[in-house]
C-alpha positions in Angstrom: -93.0 10.2 -117.8 -93.9 10.6 -121.6 -93.0 9.4 -125.1 -90.5 9.9 -127.1 -90.4 7.3 -129.6 -92.6 4.2 -131.1 -91.2 1.1 -133.1 -93.7 -1.0 -134.8 -92.5 -4.5 -136.7 -95.6 -5.5 -138.9 -96.7 -8.1 -141.0 -97.7 -7.5 -144.4 -101.3 -7.8 -145.2 -103.7 -10.2 -146.6 -102.1 -11.3 -149.9 -103.1 -13.1 -153.2 -102.7 -17.2 -152.6 -99.1 -18.5 -153.7 -100.6 -20.7 -156.3 -104.0 -22.2 -157.7 -105.5 -25.2 -156.4 -107.7 -27.3 -158.8 -111.5 -26.8 -157.8 -110.9 -23.3 -155.7 -113.2 -21.1 -157.8 -112.6 -18.1 -155.8 -109.7 -17.1 -158.2 -109.1 -16.8 -161.8 -107.4 -20.1 -163.3 -105.7 -18.4 -166.4 -101.8 -18.6 -165.7 -101.1 -15.0 -166.6 -103.0 -14.1 -163.2 -100.8 -16.3 -161.0 -97.8 -14.7 -163.3 -98.5 -10.9 -162.0 -100.2 -11.3 -158.5 -99.3 -14.4 -156.7 -98.7 -13.4 -153.3 -98.8 -9.7 -154.0 -101.0 -7.4 -151.6 -104.7 -7.5 -152.2 -106.9 -4.1 -151.9 -107.9 -5.7 -148.7 -104.1 -6.0 -147.7 -104.1 -2.2 -147.9 -107.1 -1.1 -146.3 -106.3 -3.1 -143.4 -102.9 -1.2 -143.1 -104.4 1.9 -143.9 -106.8 1.2 -141.0 -104.3 0.1 -138.4 -101.9 3.1 -139.1 -105.2 5.2 -138.4 -105.8 3.7 -135.6 -102.3 4.2 -134.2 -102.7 7.6 -135.3 -105.6 8.3 -132.9 -104.4 6.1 -130.1 -101.3 8.4 -129.6 -102.8 11.7 -131.2 -100.7 14.0 -129.3 -97.4 12.2 -130.1 -97.9 11.6 -133.5 -99.8 15.1 -134.6 -96.4 17.1 -134.7 -94.1 14.5 -136.8 -92.2 15.8 -139.1 -91.1 13.5 -142.3 -87.2 13.5 -140.8 -88.6 12.1 -137.6 -89.7 8.8 -139.4 -87.5 6.1 -140.2 -89.2 3.1 -142.6 -87.7 -0.3 -143.4 -89.1 -2.8 -145.8 -88.0 -5.9 -147.1 -88.0 -6.5 -150.7 -91.1 -8.0 -151.7 -94.2 -6.3 -153.2 -96.6 -7.3 -150.4 -94.3 -5.7 -147.6 -93.4 -2.7 -149.6 -97.4 -1.7 -150.1 -97.9 -2.7 -146.6 -95.3 -0.1 -145.4 -96.8 2.3 -147.7 -100.3 1.7 -146.6 -99.6 1.7 -142.9 -97.6 5.4 -143.3 -100.6 6.5 -145.4 -103.2 5.5 -142.4 -100.6 7.1 -139.9 -99.3 10.1 -141.4 -101.7 10.5 -144.3 -100.5 14.4 -145.0 -97.0 13.1 -145.4 -95.8 12.0 -148.8 -93.7 8.8 -148.9 -91.4 6.9 -151.5 -89.4 4.1 -152.0 -85.9 3.8 -151.9 -83.5 1.0 -152.1 -80.8 0.9 -148.9 -77.4 1.5 -151.2 -78.8 2.9 -154.3 -76.6 4.9 -156.1 -79.3 7.3 -157.1 -79.3 8.5 -153.6 -83.2 9.5 -153.5 -84.0 11.7 -150.3 -86.6 13.5 -151.3 -87.2 17.0 -149.3 -90.4 16.3 -147.1 -90.7 12.8 -147.7 -90.7 10.0 -146.2 -88.1 7.2 -147.3 -89.3 3.7 -147.3 -85.7 2.0 -147.2 -85.9 -1.3 -149.5 -83.7 -4.2 -148.6 -81.9 -4.6 -151.6 -81.3 -8.6 -151.6 -84.2 -11.0 -151.4 -82.5 -14.1 -150.7 -79.9 -12.3 -148.6 -82.3 -10.3 -146.3 -80.4 -10.6 -143.0 -82.7 -7.6 -141.4 -86.1 -9.0 -142.0 -84.5 -13.0 -142.6 -85.3 -15.0 -145.2 -85.0 -18.9 -144.4 -82.2 -20.3 -145.9 -82.3 -24.5 -146.9 -80.1 -25.4 -144.1 -82.5 -24.0 -141.9 -85.8 -25.3 -143.1 -83.8 -28.4 -142.8 -83.4 -28.1 -139.0 -86.9 -26.6 -138.5 -88.6 -29.5 -140.3 -86.8 -31.8 -138.2 -88.2 -30.0 -135.1 -91.5 -30.4 -137.1 -91.8 -34.1 -137.8 -90.7 -34.5 -134.0 -93.5 -32.8 -132.1 -95.2 -34.6 -130.1 -98.9 -32.9 -131.2 -98.4 -33.7 -135.0 -96.9 -37.1 -134.3 -100.4 -37.8 -132.8 -102.3 -36.7 -135.5 -100.9 -39.2 -137.6 -104.3 -40.8 -137.1 -107.1 -41.9 -139.0 -109.2 -38.9 -138.9 -106.0 -36.6 -140.6 -105.7 -39.7 -143.1 -109.1 -39.1 -144.2 -108.7 -35.2 -144.3 -105.8 -35.4 -146.4 -107.5 -37.7 -149.0 -110.1 -35.4 -149.2 -107.4 -32.7 -149.7 -106.1 -34.3 -152.3 -109.4 -35.3 -154.0 -110.2 -31.6 -154.2 -107.2 -29.9 -155.1 -105.0 -32.7 -157.0 -101.9 -31.3 -155.2 -99.4 -34.1 -155.4 -98.3 -33.2 -151.6 -101.9 -34.8 -150.3 -101.2 -38.0 -152.1 -100.9 -41.2 -150.6 -97.2 -41.3 -152.0 -95.9 -39.1 -149.1 -95.4 -39.9 -145.3 -98.9 -39.2 -143.5 -96.5 -36.4 -141.2 -95.6 -35.3 -144.5 -99.1 -34.7 -145.9 -99.9 -33.1 -142.5 -97.3 -30.3 -142.9 -98.9 -29.8 -146.2 -102.1 -29.1 -144.4 -100.1 -25.4 -143.1 -100.8 -24.0 -146.9 -104.5 -25.1 -146.8 -104.8 -23.3 -144.2 -103.3 -20.0 -145.3 -105.6 -20.4 -148.3 -108.4 -20.7 -146.0 -107.4 -17.4 -144.0 -106.8 -15.7 -147.4 -110.5 -16.9 -148.2 -112.1 -15.7 -145.0 -110.6 -12.4 -145.0 -111.4 -11.6 -148.6 -115.1 -13.2 -147.7 -114.7 -15.9 -150.3 -115.6 -19.5 -150.1 -113.0 -22.4 -150.1 -114.4 -25.4 -150.6 -117.3 -24.5 -148.1 -119.6 -27.1 -149.5 -117.2 -29.7 -148.9 -114.9 -28.8 -146.0 -116.6 -29.3 -142.5 -116.0 -27.1 -139.4 -114.2 -30.0 -138.0 -112.1 -30.3 -141.2 -111.3 -26.5 -140.9 -110.5 -26.7 -137.3 -108.2 -29.6 -137.7 -106.5 -28.0 -140.7 -105.8 -24.8 -138.7 -104.8 -27.1 -135.1 -102.0 -29.0 -137.4 -100.9 -25.1 -138.9 -100.6 -24.0 -135.6 -98.3 -26.6 -134.4 -96.3 -26.7 -137.7 -95.5 -22.6 -137.2 -94.7 -23.0 -133.5 -92.6 -25.5 -134.2 -90.8 -22.8 -136.9 -89.1 -20.8 -134.3 -89.9 -23.0 -130.7 -87.7 -26.1 -130.2 -89.9 -29.3 -129.0 -87.0 -28.8 -125.4 -88.7 -25.2 -125.1 -85.2 -24.1 -124.1 -84.4 -20.5 -126.2 -81.1 -21.8 -126.6 -82.2 -25.0 -129.0 -83.7 -22.4 -130.9 -82.8 -22.4 -134.5 -84.6 -18.9 -135.3 -83.4 -17.3 -132.3 -80.0 -16.0 -133.8 -81.4 -15.3 -136.9 -83.5 -12.3 -135.6 -80.6 -10.7 -133.6 -79.6 -8.6 -136.6 -83.1 -6.7 -136.3 -83.2 -6.6 -132.8 -80.0 -4.6 -133.0 -81.3 -2.1 -135.2 -84.6 -1.9 -133.1 -81.6 -1.2 -130.3 -79.9 1.0 -132.2 -82.6 3.5 -132.9 -83.6 3.3 -129.6 -80.1 4.3 -128.1 -79.8 7.1 -131.3 -82.8 8.6 -130.4 -82.6 10.2 -134.1 -86.6 9.5 -134.8 -89.6 9.7 -133.2 -91.4 6.9 -135.2 -89.6 3.9 -136.9 -91.1 1.1 -138.9 -90.4 -2.5 -140.1 -92.6 -3.9 -142.6 -92.0 -7.7 -142.9 -93.4 -10.9 -142.9 -94.7 -13.9 -140.3 -91.2 -15.4 -140.1 -90.0 -11.9 -139.3 -92.3 -11.6 -136.4 -92.0 -15.7 -135.4 -87.9 -15.3 -135.5 -88.3 -11.9 -133.2 -90.1 -13.7 -130.7 -88.0 -17.2 -130.7 -85.0 -14.4 -129.5 -87.0 -12.4 -127.0 -87.9 -16.1 -125.4 -92.1 -15.7 -125.9 -94.6 -18.1 -127.3 -96.9 -15.8 -129.0 -100.3 -16.5 -131.0 -99.0 -17.2 -134.8 -99.2 -14.0 -136.7 -101.7 -13.6 -139.0 -102.1 -10.7 -142.0 -101.2 -7.3 -140.4 -100.2 -8.8 -136.7 -97.1 -6.3 -135.4 -95.3 -5.9 -132.3 -95.3 -2.5 -130.9 -92.6 -0.6 -128.8 -93.1 2.3 -126.6 -89.9 4.1 -125.3 -90.6 6.5 -122.7 -88.3 9.7 -121.4 -87.1 7.8 -118.6 -85.4 5.1 -120.4 -88.0 2.3 -120.1 -89.7 0.1 -122.9 -93.0 -1.4 -122.8 -93.6 -3.9 -125.3 -97.3 -5.2 -126.9 -98.2 -7.8 -129.3 -101.5 -7.9 -131.6 -102.0 -10.9 -133.2 -105.4 -10.3 -134.8 -105.6 -6.5 -135.9 -108.7 -6.7 -137.5 -110.4 -7.6 -133.9 -108.0 -6.0 -131.5 -107.4 -2.1 -131.8 -104.4 -0.2 -130.2 -106.8 0.4 -127.1 -107.3 -3.5 -126.2 -103.9 -4.2 -126.1 -102.0 -4.7 -122.6 -97.8 -4.2 -122.5 -96.3 -7.6 -121.1 -93.3 -7.9 -119.2 -91.5 -11.4 -118.6 -88.2 -12.4 -116.6 -84.5 -13.7 -118.3 -85.3 -17.3 -118.6 -83.7 -20.4 -120.6 -87.1 -21.5 -121.4 -89.9 -19.6 -123.8 -93.2 -18.1 -121.8 -96.3 -17.9 -123.0 -97.1 -14.4 -123.9 -100.6 -14.6 -123.1 -99.8 -15.8 -119.6 -97.6 -13.2 -118.5 -98.4 -10.2 -116.5 -97.9 -6.6 -117.0 -94.8 -4.4 -116.9 -92.2 -2.6 -118.7 -88.4 -3.0 -119.2 -85.7 -0.9 -119.0 -83.1 0.0 -121.9 -80.2 -1.2 -120.3 -81.9 -4.5 -119.4 -82.9 -5.0 -122.9 -79.3 -4.3 -124.4 -77.6 -6.9 -121.6 -80.3 -9.3 -121.6 -80.3 -10.2 -125.3 -76.4 -9.0 -125.5 -77.2 -6.2 -127.9 -74.4 -3.5 -128.8 -75.1 -0.2 -129.8 -73.6 0.1 -133.6 -73.0 3.9 -133.4 -71.3 3.3 -129.9 -69.1 0.3 -131.3 -68.1 2.9 -134.0 -67.3 5.6 -131.4 -65.2 3.4 -129.7 -63.1 2.5 -133.1 -62.5 6.5 -133.6 -60.9 6.4 -130.4 -58.6 3.8 -130.9 -57.6 5.4 -134.4 -57.6 9.2 -132.9 -54.9 7.9 -130.1 -52.8 6.4 -132.7 -52.7 2.9 -130.9 -52.6 -0.7 -131.9 -55.9 -2.9 -131.8 -55.9 -4.5 -128.4 -57.7 -7.8 -128.3 -60.6 -6.0 -126.9 -60.8 -3.3 -129.7 -60.0 -6.2 -132.1 -63.2 -8.2 -130.9 -65.2 -5.5 -131.4 -63.8 -5.1 -134.7 -64.8 -8.6 -136.0 -68.4 -8.0 -134.3 -68.4 -5.0 -136.6 -67.6 -7.7 -139.6 -70.0 -10.1 -139.2 -72.7 -7.7 -138.8 -71.9 -6.0 -142.2 -71.4 -9.7 -143.7 -75.0 -10.8 -144.8 -74.0 -14.3 -146.4 -71.9 -14.6 -143.3 -69.2 -16.3 -146.0 -66.1 -13.8 -144.1 -66.4 -11.4 -146.9 -68.0 -8.2 -147.4 -69.4 -7.1 -151.0 -69.9 -3.6 -152.0 -73.8 -4.0 -151.7 -73.7 -5.3 -148.6 -70.7 -2.2 -147.2 -73.2 -0.2 -148.8 -76.4 -0.8 -147.1 -74.4 -0.6 -144.0 -73.5 2.5 -144.2 -76.4 3.4 -145.6 -78.7 2.2 -142.7 -76.5 3.9 -140.2 -77.6 7.4 -141.7 -74.5 8.9 -141.5 -75.5 11.5 -144.5 -72.3 9.7 -146.7 -72.7 10.2 -150.6 -72.5 7.2 -152.8 -69.4 8.5 -154.1 -67.5 8.7 -150.8 -68.8 5.3 -150.0 -67.7 3.8 -153.0 -63.9 5.2 -152.1 -63.7 3.9 -148.9 -64.7 0.6 -149.7 -62.0 0.4 -152.8 -59.6 1.9 -150.3 -60.1 -0.9 -148.1 -60.1 -3.5 -150.5 -56.9 -3.3 -151.0 -56.3 -6.7 -153.1 -58.9 -5.3 -155.7 -60.8 -8.1 -155.9 -64.3 -6.7 -154.9 -64.9 -7.8 -151.6 -63.2 -6.9 -148.4 -62.1 -10.1 -146.1 -61.8 -9.7 -141.8 -58.1 -9.2 -142.6 -58.4 -5.9 -145.0 -61.3 -4.6 -142.5 -59.0 -4.8 -139.4 -55.9 -3.2 -141.1 -57.3 -0.6 -143.3 -61.1 0.4 -142.4 -60.1 2.3 -139.4 -57.0 4.1 -141.0 -58.8 5.5 -143.8 -62.1 6.6 -142.6 -61.2 7.5 -138.9 
């Protein structure tokens, strides 16, 4: 039994803070700095991913050593900190193979020979692959957070004093008495991130004012807040708000496993991406830190081993153990799981995944036999439509359609994709609705 494929989903590396805080002397106060660099990947974040890439290359030396550029597929969300993390990781993993950025669906269709293309999702606010929290989901997550028994128990004098202290230090109105104590405690999540940023860059963050107990309490609240983003109070997977949000990503992972076209696949996202995937998988993980990652090993006997490293600065690949969990309606604590491996078939059945290319093949068969769509095949078409419709509004625009075809890596020119789109869009309004998709896609393309 040997490895035939590796897939990694990683959190971006260390970043600059999202905003300046009054009294924080570790960063410039000039507005130009924050306009140009806020939340960008720092040199430390770059080094983190280079080192992870080196660690993966060392551990899988025999497998990695003969990989060619055309055997690698890379995806990133459309943020500087994730695109730069993707490139930095590849520098560590495959230092002798150059890389370049390429937007999915880009009309220039850049595919440089002997280079690795880092395929970037083009729409930040509609990123279905790496998942961006929409306002409605944020509100549902917030309702779940404020219902947390642990956070409610923190609404005491100790945390009120802590929030008062933070307000005096930062002058941030989120910590003022104008807000409820539970909302002030939720705002501690931003302070926890600032503490993490300061720690990874070996900088001070109100070190002469905040006590060790203060810091521990801040991180305690932050950990529960992040956990409640993706695990419902009931601990039931079916009640999860984020579980379904990562199905697009898991379908992509499953598609790559089934097609087996690439030896190494990389996904570069953020903490929410990892948390939403964990939510769908049904595991309660340690909250992701900078450069945390999931790693999938796929073997020649069609088995899969899954690893999670929440703190790569402390744990190398050699320190990790693959875990197995049974199908359940409740979340499993990852750290308490025993060793084991999945089968590809089991993963597909458990999470109701479908292989996109196999789905397209089923559409081909329907067309070639000149048969009308049956109820069964019609449901397949509907599922495919939903898969492409990133905004979930019942219409597919050209960018979504082009990115989908591009993501399938079918070697179709942008000119042909445009022609196909225009042929399906029978009313020429610039979008494809489900009726057009059902009636015209198969006739034209297959």
